[in-house]
C-alpha positions in Angstrom: 72.8 -11.2 60.2 69.1 -11.3 61.0 68.1 -14.3 63.0 64.6 -15.2 64.3 64.6 -17.7 67.2 61.5 -19.7 68.0 61.1 -22.2 70.8 58.8 -24.4 68.6 57.3 -24.3 65.1 55.8 -26.8 62.7 58.3 -26.0 60.0 60.9 -23.3 59.7 60.6 -23.4 55.9 56.8 -22.9 56.1 57.2 -20.0 58.6 59.8 -18.2 56.5 57.9 -18.6 53.3 54.8 -17.2 55.0 56.8 -14.3 56.4 58.1 -13.5 52.8 54.6 -13.4 51.5 53.6 -10.9 54.2 56.5 -8.5 54.2 59.9 -7.7 52.7 62.6 -10.0 54.2 66.2 -9.2 54.5 68.7 -11.4 52.6 70.1 -14.3 54.7 67.4 -13.9 57.3 67.4 -17.2 59.3 64.6 -18.8 61.3 66.0 -21.2 64.0 63.8 -23.3 66.2 64.6 -25.5 69.2 61.8 -27.9 68.3 60.4 -28.5 64.8 57.2 -30.5 65.0 56.6 -31.2 61.3 60.0 -31.2 59.7 60.1 -32.3 56.1 62.8 -33.8 53.9 63.1 -34.7 50.3 60.1 -36.1 48.5 57.8 -35.8 51.6 59.9 -37.7 54.0 59.7 -36.7 57.7 62.7 -35.2 59.5 62.7 -36.1 63.2 64.9 -34.2 65.7 65.4 -34.1 69.5 64.4 -30.7 70.9 67.3 -28.3 71.6 70.0 -30.9 70.6 70.2 -30.1 66.9 70.3 -27.2 64.4 67.0 -26.9 62.7 66.8 -23.7 60.6 65.9 -22.1 57.3 67.6 -19.3 55.4 66.0 -16.8 53.0 67.9 -15.7 49.9 66.6 -13.3 47.2 67.4 -14.4 43.7 67.1 -10.8 42.3 70.0 -10.3 39.9 70.6 -14.0 39.5 70.2 -15.8 36.2 68.8 -19.1 37.4 68.9 -21.4 34.4 69.6 -24.5 36.4 68.0 -24.4 39.9 70.1 -27.4 41.0 73.0 -25.1 41.5 71.1 -23.6 44.5 71.3 -27.2 45.9 75.0 -27.3 45.2 75.5 -24.0 47.0 73.6 -25.2 50.0 75.5 -28.5 50.1 78.9 -26.9 49.8 78.0 -24.3 52.5 77.3 -27.1 55.0 80.4 -29.1 54.1 82.7 -26.2 54.3 81.3 -25.0 57.6 81.7 -28.5 59.1 85.2 -28.7 57.9 86.0 -25.6 60.0 84.9 -27.7 63.0 87.2 -30.6 61.8 84.4 -33.0 61.1 86.0 -35.9 59.2 85.2 -37.7 56.0 82.5 -35.3 54.7 80.6 -36.2 51.6 77.5 -35.1 49.7 75.2 -38.0 49.0 73.3 -37.0 45.9 71.4 -34.8 45.7 72.1 -33.0 49.0 72.3 -35.2 52.1 75.5 -34.5 54.0 77.4 -37.5 55.3 80.3 -37.8 57.8 82.0 -41.1 58.1 79.3 -42.5 55.8 76.5 -41.6 58.2 73.9 -38.9 57.5 74.3 -35.8 59.6 72.3 -33.2 57.6 69.3 -33.1 55.3 68.5 -30.1 53.1 65.1 -29.0 51.7 65.1 -26.2 49.2 61.9 -24.5 48.2 62.1 -21.9 45.5 59.6 -19.0 45.2 58.4 -17.8 41.8 56.9 -14.4 40.8 55.6 -13.8 37.3 57.2 -17.0 36.0 60.7 -16.1 37.4 62.8 -17.3 40.3 62.2 -14.6 42.9 63.8 -16.2 46.0 64.7 -19.4 47.7 64.2 -20.8 51.2 66.9 -23.3 52.3 65.9 -25.5 55.2 68.5 -27.5 57.0 68.3 -30.2 59.7 71.8 -30.8 61.2 72.3 -33.5 63.8 74.6 -31.8 66.3 74.5 -32.9 69.9 71.9 -35.7 69.7 73.4 -39.1 70.6 70.6 -41.6 70.1 68.9 -42.4 66.8 66.4 -45.2 67.3 65.8 -47.3 64.2 68.0 -45.0 62.1 71.2 -47.0 61.6 72.5 -44.6 58.9 72.1 -41.4 61.0 74.7 -39.9 63.2 75.6 -36.5 64.7 78.6 -34.2 65.1 78.9 -35.2 68.7 78.9 -38.9 68.1 81.5 -38.5 65.3 83.8 -36.1 67.1 83.2 -36.9 70.7 82.5 -33.3 71.7 79.6 -30.9 72.0 79.0 -27.9 69.8 77.4 -24.5 70.0 74.4 -24.4 67.7 74.6 -20.7 67.1 78.2 -20.8 66.1 77.6 -23.5 63.5 74.6 -21.6 62.1 76.7 -18.5 61.7 79.4 -20.4 59.9 76.9 -22.0 57.5 75.3 -18.7 56.7 78.7 -17.2 56.0 79.5 -20.0 53.6 76.1 -19.6 51.9 77.0 -15.9 51.3 80.4 -17.0 49.8 78.9 -19.6 47.4 75.9 -17.5 46.4 78.4 -14.9 45.2 80.0 -17.5 43.0 76.6 -18.5 41.6 75.7 -14.8 41.0 78.9 -14.4 39.0 77.9 -17.3 36.8 80.9 -19.5 37.8 78.9 -22.7 37.4 82.0 -24.8 36.5 83.7 -23.9 39.8 80.6 -24.9 41.8 80.0 -28.1 39.9 83.6 -29.3 40.2 83.7 -28.6 43.9 80.3 -30.2 44.5 81.4 -33.3 42.6 84.7 -33.5 44.6 82.6 -34.3 47.6 80.1 -36.6 45.8 79.6 -39.8 47.8 80.9 -42.9 46.1 82.0 -41.1 43.0 84.0 -43.4 40.7 83.4 -46.4 43.0 81.3 -49.5 42.0 78.0 -49.2 43.7 74.7 -50.9 44.0 71.5 -49.1 43.1 67.8 -49.9 43.3 65.4 -48.7 40.5 61.8 -47.6 40.9 60.6 -51.2 40.3 62.8 -52.5 43.1 65.4 -54.2 40.8 69.1 -54.0 41.8 71.8 -53.0 39.4 75.5 -52.1 39.5 77.0 -48.8 38.3 79.6 -46.2 39.0 78.7 -42.6 39.8 80.5 -40.3 37.4 79.0 -36.9 37.7 75.8 -34.8 38.1 74.2 -32.9 35.2 73.4 -29.2 35.3 69.7 -30.1 35.9 70.7 -32.3 38.9 70.4 -35.8 37.3 72.8 -38.4 38.6 75.1 -39.7 35.8 75.9 -43.4 36.3 78.2 -45.6 34.2 76.5 -48.9 33.7 78.0 -52.3 32.9 77.6 -51.9 29.2 79.9 -48.8 29.2 76.9 -46.5 28.7 76.4 -43.4 31.0 72.7 -43.1 31.9 71.0 -40.2 33.8 68.6 -40.8 36.7 66.4 -38.5 38.7 65.6 -38.8 42.4 62.4 -40.6 41.8 63.9 -43.4 39.8 67.1 -44.5 41.6 68.3 -45.2 45.2 71.9 -45.7 46.1 72.4 -48.6 48.5 75.3 -48.3 51.0 
C-alpha cells in the first residue's frame, strides 16, 4: 500500500491528479494530509476540517481493464468502501445519502469527491477524495455534521481507518471489474438514506414536494415515487432531500 503523507496541501485530489500527469502512479496510491486548505465537495462546495483531527485523503485507481459504461458505479464502490470500513469500527446506523454522502445516526460524517481522468476519450483512471470526520468534536454552524468520536464516544487511529477503507476499495473495485453491477447496485441501495420512506424534497426553483425514494438508476439519477404514482428521475442539480 503506497501512502504519501503531507502536513498540509490545498487539495489531495489536485495533488494526486498532478502526480498522475507527471509520472506513473501505483494502483491504490493514497495521499493523506493533516491539513487540507482548499478541500472541495460536490458541486463546488467547500469541505472544512480541523487539522490533524480528521481523515482527509485521496486514492488513485487505474481503470485499465474496466468497462466503464456507467461511471456512477465508481461512486457506489467508494460509498460502499467507506460504509463497510466504518462497520468494522462498529459505527451505528450507517447510510448513504444520495449520491455519496455517508451518514451515521442521520448526521454527515463523510463526503466523497470523485474525479475521473480521460485519455483518448476513454476512462483512464479515477481519483477518489474523501473527507471523514473522525476525532473532531465541534462543528460550528453545521447542525447536520458529526464525527465518529461524537457518535461512538471514543477516539480513532486515522491510519487504521484509511487502511480499512483502501482494503474495501480493492474489494469493491474487483466486483466492478468483474461486471457484477447488480451486486453493487443492490448493496448500495440497501444503505440508501430514506429509501421507501415518505420524504420532503426541494426542486431547483425552491418549491417543496413529497416523494418516496425507490432506487437509483445506472447513470446515478435518483428515482422518486411521486404522489400521482409516477416514478420520476432527478439529478443532483435539480433536487435536494430535506431531513
